[in-house]
C-alpha positions as a Python dict, from the first residue, in 0.01 Angstrom:
ca = {
    (1, 'X'): (0, 0, 0),
    (2, 'X'): (235, -109, 277),
    (3, 'X'): (356, 93, 555),
    (4, 'X'): (701, 108, 460),
    (5, 'X'): (589, 217, 120),
    (6, 'X'): (376, 472, 208),
    (7, 'X'): (684, 652, 381),
    (8, 'X'): (880, 598, 114),
    (9, 'X'): (615, 779, -109),
    (10, 'X'): (580, 1093, 154),
    (11, 'X'): (941, 1098, 185),
    (12, 'X'): (931, 1146, -179),
    (13, 'X'): (716, 1420, -190),
    (14, 'X'): (897, 1581, 122),
    (15, 'X'): (1238, 1579, -85),
    (16, 'X'): (1029, 1775, -389),
    (17, 'X'): (833, 1944, -185),
    (18, 'X'): (1142, 2098, 47),
    (19, 'X'): (1339, 2108, -257),
    (20, 'X'): (1212, 2455, -331),
    (21, 'X'): (1359, 2591, 32),
    (22, 'X'): (1689, 2450, -120),
    (23, 'X'): (1716, 2538, -485),
    (24, 'X'): (1692, 2889, -280),
    (25, 'X'): (1978, 2826, -97),
    (26, 'X'): (2184, 2697, -406),
    (27, 'X'): (2068, 2995, -614),
    (28, 'X'): (2253, 3215, -342),
    (29, 'X'): (2565, 3124, -447),
    (30, 'X'): (2456, 3054, -830),
    (31, 'X'): (2329, 3244, -1154),
    (32, 'X'): (2018, 3039, -1212),
    (33, 'X'): (2120, 2901, -1606),
    (34, 'X'): (2533, 2743, -1440),
    (35, 'X'): (2264, 2595, -1109),
    (36, 'X'): (2088, 2422, -1346),
    (37, 'X'): (2362, 2349, -1586),
    (38, 'X'): (2527, 2190, -1262),
    (39, 'X'): (2278, 2009, -1140),
    (40, 'X'): (2218, 1782, -1502),
    (41, 'X'): (2574, 1783, -1498),
    (42, 'X'): (2534, 1560, -1164),
    (43, 'X'): (2235, 1399, -1269),
    (44, 'X'): (2438, 1239, -1600),
    (45, 'X'): (2778, 1183, -1442),
    (46, 'X'): (2940, 951, -1331),
    (47, 'X'): (2639, 728, -1351),
    (48, 'X'): (2562, 793, -1777),
    (49, 'X'): (2906, 507, -1717),
    (50, 'X'): (2713, 235, -1485),
    (51, 'X'): (2331, 281, -1600),
    (52, 'X'): (2201, 101, -2001),
    (53, 'X'): (2087, 344, -2218),
    (54, 'X'): (1676, 289, -2199),
    (55, 'X'): (1470, 143, -2415),
    (56, 'X'): (1381, 504, -2571),
    (57, 'X'): (1482, 683, -2901),
    (58, 'X'): (1794, 869, -2913),
    (59, 'X'): (1531, 1158, -3034),
    (60, 'X'): (1283, 1195, -2719),
    (61, 'X'): (1605, 1158, -2513),
    (62, 'X'): (1716, 1427, -2594),
    (63, 'X'): (1358, 1618, -2634),
    (64, 'X'): (1302, 1538, -2259),
    (65, 'X'): (1628, 1644, -2157),
    (66, 'X'): (1584, 1970, -2305),
    (67, 'X'): (1231, 2065, -2202),
    (68, 'X'): (1325, 1965, -1833),
    (69, 'X'): (1692, 2127, -1782),
    (70, 'X'): (1605, 2394, -2012),
    (71, 'X'): (1257, 2453, -2021),
    (72, 'X'): (1108, 2337, -1660),
    (73, 'X'): (1458, 2381, -1467),
    (74, 'X'): (1644, 2634, -1650),
    (75, 'X'): (1268, 2894, -1636),
    (76, 'X'): (1200, 2762, -1280),
    (77, 'X'): (1553, 2878, -1143),
    (78, 'X'): (1526, 3204, -1353),
    (79, 'X'): (1180, 3296, -1179),
    (80, 'X'): (1316, 3198, -791),
    (81, 'X'): (1620, 3417, -843),
    (82, 'X'): (1404, 3755, -653),
    (83, 'X'): (1099, 3715, -920),
    (84, 'X'): (868, 3438, -711),
    (85, 'X'): (873, 3281, -349),
    (86, 'X'): (988, 2879, -314),
    (87, 'X'): (672, 2865, -142),
    (88, 'X'): (423, 3018, -450),
    (89, 'X'): (639, 2856, -697),
    (90, 'X'): (625, 2472, -532),
    (91, 'X'): (232, 2574, -585),
    (92, 'X'): (244, 2755, -892),
    (93, 'X'): (428, 2485, -1104),
    (94, 'X'): (158, 2257, -1032),
    (95, 'X'): (-57, 2422, -1327),
    (96, 'X'): (152, 2158, -1484),
    (97, 'X'): (-110, 1880, -1489),
    (98, 'X'): (-383, 2156, -1678),
    (99, 'X'): (-109, 2227, -1902),
    (100, 'X'): (-54, 1827, -1961),
    (101, 'X'): (-430, 1777, -2035),
    (102, 'X'): (-479, 2049, -2229),
    (103, 'X'): (-206, 1966, -2450),
    (104, 'X'): (-336, 1589, -2462),
    (105, 'X'): (-682, 1707, -2624),
    (106, 'X'): (-507, 1909, -2893),
    (107, 'X'): (-205, 1684, -3050),
    (108, 'X'): (-346, 1301, -2859),
    (109, 'X'): (-708, 1387, -2892),
    (110, 'X'): (-788, 1265, -2592),
    (111, 'X'): (-1173, 1381, -2418),
    (112, 'X'): (-1173, 1637, -2215),
    (113, 'X'): (-1444, 1574, -1956),
    (114, 'X'): (-1676, 1771, -1685),
    (115, 'X'): (-1431, 1676, -1370),
    (116, 'X'): (-1177, 1805, -1573),
    (117, 'X'): (-1293, 2140, -1637),
    (118, 'X'): (-1409, 2208, -1283),
    (119, 'X'): (-1090, 2154, -1141),
    (120, 'X'): (-908, 2381, -1415),
    (121, 'X'): (-1138, 2645, -1352),
    (122, 'X'): (-1084, 2624, -980),
    (123, 'X'): (-731, 2617, -1045),
    (124, 'X'): (-749, 2935, -1264),
    (125, 'X'): (-979, 3073, -969),
    (126, 'X'): (-658, 3040, -762),
    (127, 'X'): (-389, 3210, -1024),
    (128, 'X'): (-643, 3503, -1017),
    (129, 'X'): (-620, 3536, -636),
    (130, 'X'): (-239, 3514, -709),
    (131, 'X'): (-279, 3790, -1045),
    (132, 'X'): (-459, 4026, -765),
    (133, 'X'): (-202, 4036, -522),
    (134, 'X'): (137, 4132, -763),
    (135, 'X'): (264, 4374, -570),
    (136, 'X'): (302, 4157, -314),
    (137, 'X'): (676, 4138, -248),
    (138, 'X'): (676, 3743, -312),
    (139, 'X'): (598, 3762, -645),
    (140, 'X'): (562, 3939, -979),
    (141, 'X'): (441, 3926, -1243),
    (142, 'X'): (762, 3779, -1461),
    (143, 'X'): (820, 3501, -1202),
    (144, 'X'): (428, 3424, -1242),
    (145, 'X'): (460, 3447, -1669),
    (146, 'X'): (831, 3259, -1575),
    (147, 'X'): (695, 2967, -1376),
    (148, 'X'): (385, 2914, -1566),
    (149, 'X'): (627, 2845, -1853),
    (150, 'X'): (819, 2611, -1694),
    (151, 'X'): (516, 2425, -1586),
    (152, 'X'): (396, 2438, -2032),
    (153, 'X'): (761, 2262, -2076),
    (154, 'X'): (694, 1999, -1767),
    (155, 'X'): (351, 1972, -1933),
    (156, 'X'): (518, 1852, -2316),
    (157, 'X'): (823, 1643, -2144),
    (158, 'X'): (542, 1476, -1964),
    (159, 'X'): (352, 1423, -2320),
    (160, 'X'): (709, 1276, -2407),
    (161, 'X'): (748, 1053, -2174),
    (162, 'X'): (363, 883, -2236),
    (163, 'X'): (502, 809, -2597),
    (164, 'X'): (745, 614, -2431),
    (165, 'X'): (568, 296, -2332),
    (166, 'X'): (719, 86, -2017),
    (167, 'X'): (1069, 225, -1932),
    (168, 'X'): (1344, 231, -1674),
    (169, 'X'): (1214, 595, -1575),
    (170, 'X'): (1568, 616, -1331),
    (171, 'X'): (1825, 505, -1639),
    (172, 'X'): (1610, 747, -1912),
    (173, 'X'): (1649, 1027, -1625),
    (174, 'X'): (2001, 973, -1616),
    (175, 'X'): (2073, 940, -1991),
    (176, 'X'): (1842, 1234, -2062),
    (177, 'X'): (2021, 1438, -1834),
    (178, 'X'): (2331, 1463, -2030),
    (179, 'X'): (2094, 1614, -2332),
    (180, 'X'): (1984, 1895, -2084),
    (181, 'X'): (2397, 2010, -2015),
    (182, 'X'): (2455, 2172, -2386),
    (183, 'X'): (2244, 2428, -2414),
    (184, 'X'): (2186, 2482, -2026),
    (185, 'X'): (2572, 2603, -2065),
    (186, 'X'): (2549, 2728, -2406),
    (187, 'X'): (2312, 2993, -2223),
    (188, 'X'): (2485, 3053, -1955),
    (189, 'X'): (2809, 3114, -2070),
    (190, 'X'): (2560, 3397, -2312),
    (191, 'X'): (2374, 3528, -2073),
    (192, 'X'): (2588, 3515, -1727),
    (193, 'X'): (2880, 3566, -1878),
    (194, 'X'): (3233, 3311, -1807),
    (195, 'X'): (3352, 3524, -1525),
    (196, 'X'): (3039, 3539, -1327),
    (197, 'X'): (3042, 3111, -1389),
    (198, 'X'): (3392, 3124, -1322),
    (199, 'X'): (3346, 3318, -965),
    (200, 'X'): (3052, 3175, -917),
    (201, 'X'): (3223, 2829, -899),
    (202, 'X'): (3567, 2926, -720),
    (203, 'X'): (3397, 3118, -440),
    (204, 'X'): (3059, 2904, -388),
    (205, 'X'): (3004, 2762, -36),
    (206, 'X'): (2986, 2378, 54),
    (207, 'X'): (2521, 2494, 125),
    (208, 'X'): (2566, 2550, -225),
    (209, 'X'): (2719, 2260, -385),
    (210, 'X'): (2534, 2053, -115),
    (211, 'X'): (2217, 2243, -267),
    (212, 'X'): (2371, 2167, -654),
    (213, 'X'): (2400, 1774, -542),
    (214, 'X'): (2085, 1767, -374),
    (215, 'X'): (1895, 1897, -646),
    (216, 'X'): (2082, 1625, -876),
    (217, 'X'): (2089, 1288, -644),
    (218, 'X'): (1744, 1369, -402),
    (219, 'X'): (1504, 1523, -635),
    (220, 'X'): (1624, 1347, -1012),
    (221, 'X'): (1785, 985, -851),
    (222, 'X'): (1632, 903, -551),
    (223, 'X'): (1260, 1088, -601),
    (224, 'X'): (1225, 964, -956),
    (225, 'X'): (1323, 673, -910),
    (226, 'X'): (1127, 535, -587),
    (227, 'X'): (872, 739, -731),
    (228, 'X'): (848, 520, -1049),
    (229, 'X'): (911, 221, -852),
    (230, 'X'): (640, 261, -634),
    (231, 'X'): (373, 292, -952),
    (232, 'X'): (525, -77, -1118),
    (233, 'X'): (408, -191, -770),
    (234, 'X'): (80, -13, -704),
    (235, 'X'): (-199, 159, -911),
    (236, 'X'): (-164, 577, -1013),
    (237, 'X'): (-468, 611, -842),
    (238, 'X'): (-290, 518, -544),
    (239, 'X'): (35, 728, -551),
    (240, 'X'): (-5, 1035, -796),
    (241, 'X'): (-278, 1206, -499),
    (242, 'X'): (18, 1203, -252),
    (243, 'X'): (152, 1475, -504),
    (244, 'X'): (-85, 1694, -422),
    (245, 'X'): (132, 1709, -54),
    (246, 'X'): (442, 1858, -288),
    (247, 'X'): (336, 2205, -233),
    (248, 'X'): (179, 2143, 123),
    (249, 'X'): (544, 2085, 205),
    (250, 'X'): (701, 2364, 16),
    (251, 'X'): (492, 2590, 152),
    (252, 'X'): (536, 2509, 512),
    (253, 'X'): (968, 2434, 419),
    (254, 'X'): (929, 2791, 292),
    (255, 'X'): (808, 2987, 590),
    (256, 'X'): (930, 2742, 875),
    (257, 'X'): (1331, 2815, 673),
    (258, 'X'): (1349, 3095, 507),
    (259, 'X'): (994, 3297, 704),
    (260, 'X'): (826, 3337, 380),
    (261, 'X'): (429, 3442, 549),
    (262, 'X'): (156, 3320, 491),
    (263, 'X'): (-106, 3492, 492),
    (264, 'X'): (-475, 3386, 418),
    (265, 'X'): (-510, 3521, 32),
    (266, 'X'): (-190, 3266, -60),
    (267, 'X'): (-364, 3045, 182),
    (268, 'X'): (-715, 3049, -24),
    (269, 'X'): (-516, 3070, -309),
    (270, 'X'): (-334, 2722, -280),
    (271, 'X'): (-679, 2562, -151),
    (272, 'X'): (-833, 2611, -502),
    (273, 'X'): (-489, 2504, -670),
    (274, 'X'): (-487, 2274, -472),
    (275, 'X'): (-845, 2167, -478),
    (276, 'X'): (-872, 2168, -860),
    (277, 'X'): (-612, 1886, -857),
    (278, 'X'): (-814, 1710, -622),
    (279, 'X'): (-1028, 1714, -882),
    (280, 'X'): (-793, 1604, -1148),
    (281, 'X'): (-646, 1277, -996),
    (282, 'X'): (-881, 1159, -696),
    (283, 'X'): (-1267, 1190, -894),
    (284, 'X'): (-1180, 919, -1089),
    (285, 'X'): (-1110, 717, -812),
    (286, 'X'): (-1430, 803, -632),
    (287, 'X'): (-1641, 682, -996),
    (288, 'X'): (-1491, 374, -1034),
    (289, 'X'): (-1562, 300, -603),
    (290, 'X'): (-1879, 438, -613),
    (291, 'X'): (-1958, 209, -971),
    (292, 'X'): (-1817, -28, -752),
    (293, 'X'): (-2086, -22, -444),
}
């Protein structure tokens, strides 16, 4: 990978990791489902007017939009409103990798391999460490459950993507985001109420609006657009391992910007979860290299 492409990949990973701090700033002024509604509204408008519809069935655009919008980000934002710290959220949500493997095994009849089981066991050990520290101020049982549910819906959205075939993912993100807005808006209306929604919007500070725009433009359009541009030009085995840095940036940014503590138990849990992810992502690449040698 050329050095300038590596810098682009690191920029995306940096955006995705530090985005958890940005979410925390946005939640300081907006209730979670309204925040998610605005995030996807700005991800689809006005870009929908200029971006052609991707070569994907309407049902898959709708399924991905609802799974990602309501399932992943709606629950993630709800969890981060006082139930889990940004740093831990950035780590726990990566369990989506294991949910993706499990769903592929059940629904697509893919075969589970020994190194995948090893990676899963390491990650489960990391989650067990987090579970033993639920009395810590940074995470509650509700928060852990909500983020794990968000990871499950993210994995479900991944299966929709796997069924697409070749498609322009930037166009796909813009059009699928439109399907996330109506259900998120309905949930916000009934759960958070029109009065809270109105006051939150009218009283939102520039930092809150910047957080919304960063979600839509930085995290979604720049992040997914550049990441998939890189995947189109380099082997997935070269690009995908860099995503392991997302929780590193997430926990580091949370510590620096929000003063989130990094005790040994949290670092140990991160090492176990990231170790499990690394086994799954890097082991096939190592095997291929050993065969060539």
